[in-house]
C-alpha positions as CSV (number, residue, x, y, z in Angstrom):
1,M,12.1,-3.5,23.7
2,A,15.5,-2.7,22.5
3,D,15.9,-6.2,21.0
4,N,12.6,-6.1,19.1
5,K,13.5,-7.4,15.6
6,V,10.7,-5.4,13.9
7,K,11.8,-2.2,15.6
8,E,15.4,-2.9,14.6
9,I,14.5,-2.7,10.9
10,Y,14.1,1.1,11.3
11,N,17.9,1.3,12.0
12,Y,18.3,0.7,8.2
13,R,15.8,3.5,7.4
14,Q,13.0,1.2,6.4
15,S,9.5,1.8,7.9
16,I,7.2,-1.0,8.9
17,W,3.5,-0.4,8.3
18,L,0.7,-2.7,9.3
19,D,-1.5,-4.0,6.4
20,F,-4.5,-4.4,8.5
21,I,-7.1,-2.3,10.4
22,D,-10.2,-3.1,12.5
23,R,-11.9,-1.5,15.5
24,A,-10.8,-4.2,17.9
25,I,-7.1,-3.5,17.3
26,M,-7.7,0.1,18.2
27,R,-10.2,-0.5,21.0
28,T,-8.0,-2.9,22.9
29,G,-4.9,-0.7,22.7
30,K,-3.0,-3.3,20.6
31,L,-2.3,-0.8,17.8
32,E,-0.8,1.7,20.3
33,R,1.4,-1.1,21.8
34,M,2.6,-2.0,18.3
35,I,3.5,1.6,17.7
36,E,5.5,1.7,20.9
37,D,7.0,-1.8,21.0
38,D,7.5,-2.6,17.3
39,G,8.1,0.9,16.1
40,L,5.1,0.6,13.8
41,R,5.0,3.7,11.6
42,G,1.8,3.4,9.6
43,V,-1.2,1.4,8.5
44,T,-2.6,0.4,5.1
45,S,-6.2,-0.8,4.4
46,N,-8.0,-2.1,1.4
47,P,-11.5,-3.4,0.5
48,A,-10.5,-7.0,1.5
49,I,-9.3,-5.9,4.9
50,F,-12.4,-3.9,5.6
51,E,-14.6,-6.8,4.4
52,K,-12.8,-9.1,7.0
53,A,-13.3,-6.4,9.7
54,F,-17.0,-6.2,9.0
55,A,-17.6,-9.9,8.7
56,S,-15.5,-11.2,11.6
57,S,-17.0,-9.1,14.4
58,A,-20.2,-7.3,15.5
59,D,-18.3,-4.1,16.0
60,Y,-20.1,-2.4,13.1
61,D,-23.6,-3.8,13.7
62,E,-24.8,-1.0,16.1
63,D,-23.7,1.8,13.7
64,I,-25.2,0.0,10.7
65,S,-28.5,-0.5,12.6
66,A,-28.6,3.2,13.7
67,R,-28.3,4.2,10.0
68,A,-30.6,1.5,8.6
69,D,-33.3,4.0,7.7
70,S,-31.1,6.7,6.5
71,E,-31.0,7.8,2.9
72,L,-27.3,6.8,2.6
73,S,-26.6,4.1,0.0
74,D,-24.8,1.0,1.3
75,E,-21.6,2.3,-0.2
76,Q,-22.0,5.7,1.4
77,L,-22.7,4.1,4.7
78,F,-19.5,1.9,4.4
79,Y,-17.4,5.0,3.7
80,E,-18.9,6.9,6.6
81,L,-17.9,4.0,9.0
82,A,-14.5,3.5,7.3
83,I,-13.7,7.2,7.5
84,S,-14.4,7.1,11.2
85,D,-12.0,4.2,11.7
86,I,-9.3,5.9,9.5
87,R,-9.6,9.1,11.5
88,K,-9.1,7.2,14.8
89,A,-6.0,5.3,13.4
90,A,-4.6,8.6,12.0
91,D,-4.9,10.2,15.4
92,L,-3.1,7.3,17.0
93,F,-0.2,7.8,14.5
94,Y,-0.1,11.6,14.8
95,G,2.8,11.4,17.2
96,V,4.8,9.5,14.6
97,Y,3.7,11.8,11.9
98,N,4.7,14.9,14.0
99,G,8.0,13.4,15.0
100,K,11.5,14.7,14.6
101,V,11.1,14.9,10.8
102,V,7.5,16.0,10.4
103,G,5.6,13.9,7.8
104,A,8.3,11.3,7.4
105,D,5.9,8.6,8.5
106,G,2.7,8.1,10.5
107,F,0.4,7.6,7.6
108,V,-2.9,5.7,7.4
109,S,-4.2,4.7,3.9
110,L,-7.8,4.7,2.7
111,E,-8.6,3.3,-0.8
112,V,-11.0,4.6,-3.4
113,S,-13.6,2.2,-4.5
114,P,-12.2,-0.8,-6.6
115,E,-15.2,-0.3,-8.9
116,L,-13.4,2.9,-10.1
117,A,-10.0,1.3,-10.9
118,L,-10.4,2.0,-14.6
119,E,-12.3,5.3,-14.3
120,T,-10.1,8.5,-14.4
121,E,-12.6,11.2,-13.5
122,D,-14.6,9.3,-11.0
123,T,-11.4,8.2,-9.2
124,I,-10.1,11.8,-8.8
125,S,-13.6,12.9,-7.7
126,Q,-13.8,10.3,-5.0
127,A,-10.1,10.8,-4.0
128,L,-10.7,14.5,-3.4
129,D,-14.0,13.8,-1.5
130,L,-12.4,11.2,0.8
131,W,-9.4,13.5,1.5
132,Q,-11.7,16.3,2.5
133,R,-13.9,14.1,4.6
134,V,-11.2,12.4,6.5
135,D,-9.5,15.7,7.2
136,R,-6.2,14.4,8.6
137,K,-2.8,15.5,7.4
138,N,-1.4,12.0,7.9
139,V,-3.9,10.2,5.7
140,M,-3.0,8.8,2.3
141,I,-5.6,8.1,-0.4
142,K,-5.0,4.9,-2.2
143,I,-5.4,5.1,-6.0
144,P,-4.6,2.1,-8.2
145,G,-1.7,2.5,-10.6
146,T,-3.8,1.5,-13.7
147,K,-3.2,3.4,-16.9
148,P,-6.6,5.2,-16.6
149,C,-5.7,6.3,-13.1
150,L,-2.3,7.8,-14.0
151,P,-3.9,11.2,-14.7
152,A,-5.9,10.9,-11.5
153,I,-2.7,10.3,-9.5
154,R,-1.2,13.4,-11.2
155,K,-4.3,15.5,-10.4
156,A,-4.4,14.3,-6.8
157,I,-0.8,15.2,-6.1
158,A,-1.3,18.6,-7.8
159,A,-4.3,19.1,-5.5
160,G,-2.1,18.5,-2.5
161,L,-3.2,15.0,-1.5
162,N,-1.0,12.4,0.0
163,V,-1.2,9.4,-2.3
164,N,-0.6,5.7,-2.0
165,V,-0.4,4.3,-5.5
166,T,-1.5,0.6,-5.2
167,L,-1.6,-2.5,-7.4
168,L,1.8,-2.2,-9.0
169,F,3.4,-5.3,-10.4
170,G,5.7,-4.2,-13.3
171,L,8.6,-1.9,-13.9
172,E,7.2,0.0,-16.8
173,R,4.1,0.9,-14.9
174,Y,6.0,1.8,-11.8
175,E,8.2,4.3,-13.8
176,A,5.0,5.8,-15.3
177,V,3.7,6.3,-11.8
178,T,6.9,8.1,-10.8
179,D,6.4,10.4,-13.8
180,A,2.8,11.1,-12.7
181,I,4.0,12.0,-9.2
182,I,6.7,14.3,-10.4
183,T,4.5,16.0,-13.0
184,G,1.8,16.5,-10.4
185,L,4.3,18.2,-8.2
186,E,5.5,20.4,-11.1
187,D,1.9,21.3,-11.8
188,R,1.4,22.3,-8.2
189,L,4.6,24.4,-8.2
190,A,3.6,26.1,-11.4
191,K,0.4,27.3,-9.6
192,G,2.5,28.8,-6.9
193,E,1.5,26.2,-4.3
194,P,3.8,24.5,-1.9
195,V,5.1,21.0,-2.5
196,S,6.9,20.5,0.8
197,G,4.0,18.9,2.7
198,I,3.1,16.1,0.2
199,A,4.0,12.5,0.8
200,S,3.5,9.5,-1.5
201,V,4.3,5.8,-1.7
202,A,4.3,3.4,-4.6
203,S,3.0,0.0,-3.5
204,F,4.9,-2.7,-5.4
205,F,3.2,-6.1,-4.9
206,L,5.5,-9.1,-4.3
207,S,4.1,-12.5,-3.4
208,R,1.4,-12.5,-6.0
209,I,4.1,-12.2,-8.7
210,D,5.9,-15.4,-7.5
211,I,2.6,-17.3,-7.2
212,L,1.9,-16.7,-10.9
213,V,5.5,-17.0,-12.2
214,D,6.8,-20.0,-10.2
215,P,4.7,-22.6,-12.0
216,M,5.9,-21.2,-15.4
217,L,9.5,-21.5,-14.3
218,E,9.0,-25.1,-13.2
219,E,7.5,-25.9,-16.6
220,K,10.6,-24.5,-18.2
221,G,13.1,-26.4,-16.0
222,L,14.0,-23.3,-14.0
223,K,12.9,-24.6,-10.6
224,D,16.0,-23.1,-9.0
225,L,14.6,-19.6,-9.7
226,K,11.4,-20.4,-7.7
227,G,10.5,-17.5,-5.4
228,E,13.2,-15.1,-6.9
229,T,11.3,-13.1,-9.5
230,A,9.4,-10.7,-7.2
231,I,12.5,-9.9,-5.2
232,A,14.5,-9.3,-8.4
233,L,11.8,-7.0,-9.7
234,A,11.7,-5.1,-6.5
235,K,15.5,-4.5,-6.6
236,E,15.2,-3.3,-10.2
237,A,12.3,-1.0,-9.1
238,Y,14.6,0.4,-6.4
239,A,17.2,1.2,-9.0
240,I,14.6,3.1,-11.0
241,Y,13.6,5.0,-7.8
242,K,17.2,6.1,-7.2
243,R,17.6,7.2,-10.8
244,V,14.3,9.0,-11.1
245,F,14.5,10.8,-7.8
246,S,17.8,12.4,-8.6
247,G,19.1,14.6,-11.4
248,E,18.2,18.1,-12.5
249,R,14.4,17.6,-12.9
250,W,13.9,16.2,-9.5
251,Q,16.4,18.6,-7.9
252,Q,14.3,21.6,-8.9
253,L,11.4,20.1,-6.9
254,A,13.6,19.0,-4.0
255,D,15.0,22.5,-3.7
256,Q,11.4,23.5,-2.9
257,G,11.0,20.9,-0.3
258,A,9.5,18.1,-2.3
259,K,9.8,14.6,-0.9
260,P,10.6,11.6,-3.2
261,Q,7.9,9.0,-3.5
262,R,9.0,6.0,-1.5
263,L,8.7,2.4,-2.7
264,L,6.4,0.4,-0.5
265,W,6.7,-3.4,-0.5
266,A,3.2,-4.8,-0.4
267,S,1.7,-8.3,-0.6
268,T,4.5,-9.4,1.8
269,G,2.6,-12.2,3.5
270,V,3.9,-15.5,2.1
271,K,1.3,-17.5,0.3
272,D,3.6,-20.5,-0.5
273,T,3.8,-22.6,2.7
274,T,7.1,-24.1,1.6
275,V,8.7,-20.7,1.9
276,K,9.9,-19.0,5.0
277,D,7.1,-16.8,6.4
278,T,9.4,-13.7,6.7
279,K,11.0,-13.9,3.3
280,Y,9.5,-10.8,1.7
281,V,10.6,-8.7,4.7
282,E,14.1,-10.1,5.1
283,A,15.0,-9.8,1.4
284,L,14.2,-6.1,0.9
285,I,15.4,-4.2,4.0
286,G,16.9,-0.9,2.8
287,P,16.9,2.9,3.0
288,D,13.9,5.2,2.4
289,T,11.4,2.3,1.8
290,V,8.3,1.0,3.5
291,N,7.2,-2.6,4.0
292,T,3.5,-3.0,4.8
293,A,3.0,-6.5,6.3
294,P,0.0,-8.4,7.6
295,L,-0.2,-9.0,11.3
296,D,0.9,-12.6,11.1
297,T,4.0,-11.6,9.2
298,I,4.9,-9.0,11.7
299,N,4.4,-11.4,14.5
300,A,6.6,-14.0,12.7
301,F,9.3,-11.5,12.1
302,R,9.3,-10.4,15.7
303,D,9.8,-14.0,16.7
304,H,12.4,-15.2,14.2
305,G,13.2,-12.6,11.5
306,I,16.7,-11.8,10.4
307,V,17.6,-8.1,10.2
308,N,20.2,-7.2,7.6
309,P,20.5,-4.5,4.9
310,T,19.6,-6.6,2.0
311,L,17.9,-4.3,-0.5
312,E,21.1,-3.1,-2.2
313,S,22.9,-6.4,-2.1
314,G,22.7,-9.1,-4.8
315,L,21.9,-6.6,-7.6
316,E,23.8,-8.6,-10.2
317,T,22.0,-11.7,-9.2
318,A,18.7,-9.9,-9.5
319,G,19.6,-8.8,-13.0
320,N,20.6,-12.3,-14.0
321,T,17.4,-13.7,-12.6
322,L,15.3,-11.3,-14.7
323,R,17.3,-12.1,-17.8
324,Q,16.8,-15.8,-17.3
325,V,13.1,-15.3,-16.9
326,K,13.0,-13.3,-20.0
327,N,15.1,-15.7,-22.0
328,A,12.7,-18.5,-20.9
329,G,10.0,-16.7,-22.8
330,I,8.1,-15.3,-19.8
331,D,6.8,-11.8,-20.5
332,L,6.9,-10.0,-17.2
333,E,5.0,-7.1,-18.5
334,A,2.2,-9.4,-19.6
335,V,2.4,-11.0,-16.2
336,S,2.0,-7.6,-14.5
337,Q,-1.0,-6.8,-16.6
338,Q,-2.6,-10.1,-15.7
339,L,-1.9,-9.6,-12.0
340,E,-3.4,-6.0,-12.2
341,T,-6.6,-7.3,-13.8
342,E,-6.8,-10.1,-11.2
343,G,-6.0,-7.7,-8.4
344,I,-8.8,-5.4,-9.3
345,Q,-11.2,-8.3,-9.3
346,K,-9.8,-9.6,-6.0
347,F,-10.7,-6.2,-4.4
348,K,-14.0,-5.9,-6.2
349,E,-15.3,-9.3,-4.9
350,P,-14.9,-8.6,-1.1
351,Y,-16.0,-5.0,-1.7
352,Q,-19.3,-6.2,-3.1
353,K,-19.6,-8.9,-0.5
354,M,-19.2,-6.3,2.2
355,L,-21.8,-4.0,0.7
356,Q,-24.2,-7.0,0.5
357,A,-23.6,-7.7,4.2
358,I,-24.4,-4.1,5.0
359,A,-27.6,-4.3,3.0
360,A,-28.6,-7.5,4.8
361,K,-28.0,-6.0,8.2
362,R,-30.0,-2.9,7.3
363,K,-32.9,-5.0,6.0
364,K,-32.9,-7.1,9.2
365,K,-33.1,-3.9,11.3
366,K,-36.0,-2.6,9.3
367,E,-37.9,-5.8,9.7
368,L,-37.6,-5.8,13.5
């Protein structure tokens, strides 16, 4: 499929990952076909995705029933099943991971419990446990980029884990995350341990920003800026990326084989039906980045997406957009904090719903 528009994005050194996983997509061979036809280079998951997978099919019922009488808690049972799925997906992507540049891509992400999003020590403990249990080189453990989890990110990197830092909405926090990554690599190097095999991404969320900011802009008579804030922030984040992962401090790590943490554009499914459904893919195509997109967005881009190197264009416009937003009295750091708080809750709710579903299925089995 030489004319596949999704696959064409990789010509501009951006990797497309799928923000979705369930057993059916692996069982039917669809995921393998997407790797081949679309040039898909990774998968991300989160509690909401797993909740949909558990709720929308009977694929997990047999495994849950078989463990209904076990001493595992509902959460432990969930992770046992999720780890099995993540291993299968990681194995499907191992050829990508083990490609011409080993470890450049081919990663599958598994997230720590959203209940731990503000807990430093419990997060690092679960991250280490999941890493050991999945036991795949091409797995990333997702850790939220909250203030309490910054030390956990540093410790995870220092311990040699691949890390996907999630729930990023603001520039200040993103830069703090890059420092945690670099410091973790420095800690590891100081212990005489290699830094060359560690990969990381920083998941910068997009559509949720515009959904919150756009009504504020309309109230202030700035309707022409609707849908522009998230993209402008992403371009500013990329400028931070290029600055941070250069210079003397980074070069000392790069000389030892360290890889810079790539920016990953997340929340790229369009939530505003008046906006083109491929917007958050088309606007941010550029080098050494990742876009993790829902299945519907990938299908839409394959059908009518436009492939151009857009990430490094319009930088002056992006800067002007953010200045106008600031001058209008909209505090984007306050916005990012609100979105982080809401994001944690949006992951907690489906996570608890999924655990309740598991509990109900176990109870039903015991009553038979």
